C-alpha positions as CSV (number, residue, x, y, z in Angstrom):
1,M,-17.2,-24.7,-1.1
2,T,-16.5,-21.2,-0.6
3,K,-19.4,-20.8,2.0
4,H,-17.3,-22.8,4.3
5,F,-13.5,-21.9,3.4
6,S,-11.8,-20.3,0.9
7,A,-11.5,-21.4,-2.8
8,E,-10.2,-18.7,-4.8
9,D,-7.1,-20.7,-5.5
10,A,-9.0,-23.1,-7.3
11,T,-11.0,-21.0,-9.2
12,R,-7.9,-19.6,-10.9
13,Y,-7.4,-22.8,-12.8
14,F,-10.9,-22.6,-14.3
15,I,-10.0,-19.2,-15.4
16,N,-6.7,-20.0,-17.3
17,A,-8.5,-23.1,-18.7
18,F,-12.0,-21.7,-19.7
19,P,-11.5,-17.9,-19.2
20,K,-14.6,-16.7,-21.3
21,E,-17.0,-19.1,-19.6
22,T,-15.7,-18.9,-16.1
23,M,-15.8,-15.3,-16.2
24,A,-19.2,-15.3,-17.1
25,E,-20.0,-17.5,-14.3
26,L,-18.1,-15.3,-12.0
27,L,-20.2,-12.3,-13.1
28,K,-23.3,-14.1,-11.9
29,W,-21.6,-15.0,-8.6
30,S,-21.0,-11.1,-8.1
31,K,-24.9,-11.0,-7.6
32,D,-25.1,-14.0,-5.3
33,T,-27.1,-13.6,-2.0
34,D,-24.1,-14.9,-0.1
35,Y,-21.4,-12.5,0.7
36,H,-18.8,-15.4,0.8
37,V,-19.7,-16.1,-3.0
38,R,-19.7,-12.4,-3.8
39,R,-16.3,-11.8,-2.2
40,L,-14.9,-15.0,-4.2
41,A,-15.9,-13.4,-7.4
42,S,-13.5,-10.6,-6.7
43,E,-10.8,-12.5,-4.8
44,G,-10.6,-15.2,-7.3
45,T,-10.0,-12.9,-10.0
46,R,-7.2,-10.8,-8.7
47,S,-4.4,-10.0,-10.9
48,I,-1.7,-10.8,-8.0
49,L,-3.0,-13.4,-5.3
50,P,-0.4,-14.3,-2.8
51,W,0.4,-18.3,-2.9
52,S,-1.8,-18.9,-5.9
53,P,-1.0,-19.4,-9.7
54,K,-1.1,-16.0,-12.2
55,I,-4.3,-15.8,-14.2
56,S,-4.0,-15.2,-17.8
57,T,-7.0,-12.5,-18.3
58,S,-5.9,-9.0,-18.3
59,P,-6.8,-6.7,-15.5
60,E,-9.8,-4.9,-17.3
61,V,-11.7,-8.1,-17.7
62,A,-12.6,-8.2,-14.2
63,I,-13.9,-4.9,-14.1
64,P,-17.6,-5.8,-14.5
65,I,-17.5,-8.0,-11.7
66,L,-16.0,-5.3,-9.4
67,D,-18.4,-2.7,-10.7
68,N,-21.2,-5.1,-9.2
69,L,-19.3,-5.5,-5.7
70,F,-17.8,-2.0,-4.9
71,S,-21.4,-0.8,-3.6
72,D,-21.7,-3.9,-1.5
73,N,-22.7,-3.4,2.2
74,N,-20.4,-5.9,3.6
75,R,-16.8,-5.1,4.4
76,F,-15.7,-8.9,4.0
77,V,-16.5,-7.9,-0.1
78,T,-15.6,-4.4,-0.3
79,R,-12.1,-5.0,1.3
80,S,-11.6,-7.7,-1.3
81,V,-12.4,-5.1,-4.1
82,A,-9.8,-2.8,-2.7
83,N,-7.2,-5.1,-2.7
84,H,-8.3,-6.3,-5.9
85,M,-8.2,-2.5,-7.4
86,N,-4.7,-2.3,-5.7
87,D,-3.4,-5.2,-7.7
88,I,-4.9,-3.6,-11.0
89,S,-3.1,-0.1,-10.0
90,R,0.5,-1.9,-10.2
91,K,-0.2,-2.9,-13.8
92,D,-2.4,-0.4,-15.1
93,P,-2.6,2.9,-13.0
94,A,-4.8,4.9,-15.3
95,L,-7.7,2.0,-15.3
96,A,-7.5,2.1,-11.3
97,L,-7.9,5.8,-11.2
98,T,-10.7,6.2,-13.8
99,T,-12.5,3.3,-12.2
100,L,-12.6,4.7,-8.9
101,G,-13.4,8.1,-10.2
102,R,-16.4,6.5,-11.8
103,W,-17.4,4.6,-8.9
104,Q,-17.1,7.5,-6.5
105,A,-19.2,9.9,-9.2
106,S,-22.1,7.2,-9.2
107,G,-23.1,7.7,-5.3
108,N,-23.8,3.9,-5.1
109,Q,-21.4,3.5,-2.1
110,S,-21.6,5.4,1.0
111,P,-18.9,8.3,1.3
112,K,-17.2,6.6,4.1
113,E,-16.8,3.1,2.7
114,M,-16.2,4.7,-0.6
115,Q,-13.2,6.4,1.1
116,F,-12.1,3.3,2.6
117,I,-11.9,1.6,-1.0
118,I,-10.2,4.7,-2.5
119,R,-7.5,4.3,0.2
120,Q,-7.0,0.7,0.4
121,A,-6.9,0.6,-3.6
122,L,-4.4,3.3,-3.8
123,R,-1.8,2.4,-1.4
124,T,0.6,1.1,-3.7
125,L,0.6,4.3,-6.1
126,I,0.4,6.6,-2.8
127,K,4.0,4.9,-1.7
128,S,5.5,4.9,-4.9
129,G,4.7,8.8,-5.1
130,D,2.7,8.5,-8.4
131,K,1.4,12.3,-9.3
132,A,-1.8,11.3,-11.0
133,T,-2.9,9.4,-7.7
134,F,-2.2,12.6,-5.4
135,E,-4.0,14.8,-8.0
136,F,-6.9,12.4,-7.7
137,L,-7.0,12.6,-4.0
138,N,-6.6,16.3,-4.2
139,F,-3.3,16.5,-2.6
140,S,-0.7,18.9,-3.9
141,T,2.2,17.2,-5.6
142,E,4.3,20.0,-4.8
143,P,3.4,21.0,-1.4
144,A,4.5,24.5,0.1
145,V,6.4,22.9,3.1
146,A,9.8,22.8,4.3
147,V,11.3,19.9,6.0
148,S,14.2,20.6,8.4
149,G,16.4,18.9,11.3
150,L,16.0,15.5,10.2
151,H,18.2,13.5,13.1
152,I,19.1,10.0,13.5
153,K,19.3,9.4,17.3
154,L,21.8,6.6,17.6
155,D,24.4,5.8,14.9
156,P,25.5,3.1,14.2
157,I,22.3,1.1,15.3
158,R,22.6,-2.6,16.3
159,I,20.8,-5.2,14.6
160,G,18.1,-6.0,17.2
161,G,18.2,-2.4,18.2
162,W,15.9,0.8,17.5
163,L,16.0,3.4,14.6
164,E,14.9,6.5,16.1
165,F,14.5,9.7,14.1
166,E,12.9,13.3,14.2
167,F,12.3,15.9,11.9
168,A,10.2,19.1,11.5
169,V,7.6,20.2,8.8
170,A,6.9,23.6,8.5
171,A,4.1,24.7,6.3
172,Q,4.2,28.0,4.1
173,E,0.7,27.6,2.8
174,N,-2.6,25.7,4.0
175,E,-2.0,21.9,2.9
176,Q,-3.3,18.4,3.3
177,L,0.1,16.1,3.7
178,I,0.5,12.4,3.1
179,V,3.8,11.7,5.2
180,D,5.7,8.7,4.5
181,Y,9.4,7.5,5.1
182,V,11.5,5.5,2.9
183,L,14.2,2.8,4.0
184,H,16.9,1.6,1.6
185,F,18.3,-1.5,2.7
186,P,21.6,-3.3,1.3
187,N,21.0,-6.6,-0.2
188,K,23.1,-9.6,1.0
189,F,25.9,-9.4,-1.6
190,G,26.4,-5.5,-0.6
191,T,26.2,-4.6,-4.5
192,G,22.6,-2.8,-4.3
193,H,19.8,-1.6,-2.0
194,N,16.1,-2.8,-1.9
195,K,13.5,0.0,-0.3
196,K,10.4,0.0,1.5
197,V,8.1,2.8,2.4
198,F,6.3,3.2,5.7
199,K,3.4,5.3,6.4
200,L,4.0,7.9,9.1
201,K,0.8,10.1,9.0
202,V,-1.7,12.0,7.2
203,V,-1.9,15.5,8.5
204,T,-3.7,18.9,7.6
205,M,-1.3,22.1,8.3
206,S,-2.1,25.4,8.6
207,K,0.3,28.3,7.0
208,G,2.9,29.2,9.2
209,Q,2.3,25.9,11.3
210,T,5.6,23.6,12.2
211,L,5.0,20.1,13.2
212,V,7.6,17.9,14.9
213,I,7.5,14.3,14.1
214,T,9.1,11.7,15.7
215,K,9.5,7.6,14.7
216,R,10.9,4.6,16.3
217,Q,11.2,1.5,14.6
218,P,12.6,-2.0,15.6
219,M,15.6,-3.2,13.4
220,R,15.1,-6.8,14.2
221,Q,15.3,-9.7,11.9
222,M,11.6,-10.4,10.4
223,S,10.6,-13.6,8.5
224,T,9.8,-11.5,5.4
225,R,12.8,-9.1,5.5
226,K,16.5,-10.0,6.3
227,L,18.6,-7.2,7.6
228,Y,22.3,-7.2,6.7
229,P,25.1,-4.9,8.2
230,G,25.7,-2.0,6.1
231,K,24.9,1.7,5.2
232,Y,21.2,2.4,5.0
233,R,19.6,5.5,3.8
234,L,16.3,7.0,5.1
235,E,14.3,9.5,3.1
236,I,11.3,11.7,4.2
237,Q,8.7,11.6,1.6
238,I,5.7,14.2,1.4
239,N,2.9,13.9,-0.9
240,G,5.1,11.6,-3.2
241,T,8.0,14.1,-3.1
242,R,11.3,13.3,-1.3
243,M,12.2,16.1,0.8
244,A,14.9,15.0,3.3
245,E,17.4,12.3,3.7
246,A,20.1,10.9,6.3
247,E,22.2,7.7,6.4
248,F,23.0,5.5,9.3
249,E,24.9,2.1,9.6
250,L,23.7,-1.1,11.0
251,V,26.1,-3.4,12.6
252,A,25.5,-6.8,13.8
253,D,24.9,-7.7,17.4
254,T,24.0,-11.3,17.9
255,A,23.3,-10.7,21.9
256,A,21.3,-7.7,20.9
257,A,19.2,-9.5,17.9
258,A,18.8,-12.5,20.4
259,N,17.4,-10.2,23.3
260,S,14.9,-8.5,20.8
261,T,13.2,-11.7,19.8
262,S,13.3,-13.4,23.3
């Protein structure tokens, strides 16, 4: 079936009913000559698969399957491996880091593809500011940089408009930086906030260098996220450390929202 269309959802019912037998069979599939079958061995055993039932096995049970697949020469397969490892990182960060380190040390995957797997696999831990992850990636968890001049160009912002902001980063030493920003959104009831981390850039800076960063983001309604009027908070995060913040207000504007989606 999987050679013609997706079958990972169906696989999960077998894992839950017959975990030992199914995982043994999937381990064989991870060495199949068809890359669709190899991908299924990874995708079907992911801890968190959107729109599919949860599986009862613990994350480490799938590691032998992934051990066979991380060195695959097909990006369709290695992307699944990376996404699978990202799922594992949410439940067991130490297991994810240890496994990725072991794969990297083996030399069984090209350096370029291994870096792709690592970046994709650790994206959730990077956004959450996990210090062990930044150390694994050889980024300082206390970078010698200063952030100044964080400025939101328009406040208030109407729903359907744009959030535009600017800030400067000054390096006091040579540093490799992962720069993200965090938005805190008021919830429907106005009693709390949800947050989302957005990527800005990865940059290498020299001692004494100053970099001005600007960003423009639409503040329109989306199917995956509903915006509510109220106070919003913007934070600048560098190598997992929050270094500056500013607030702005989002106000309702039906006409603007309609224009932004037309």
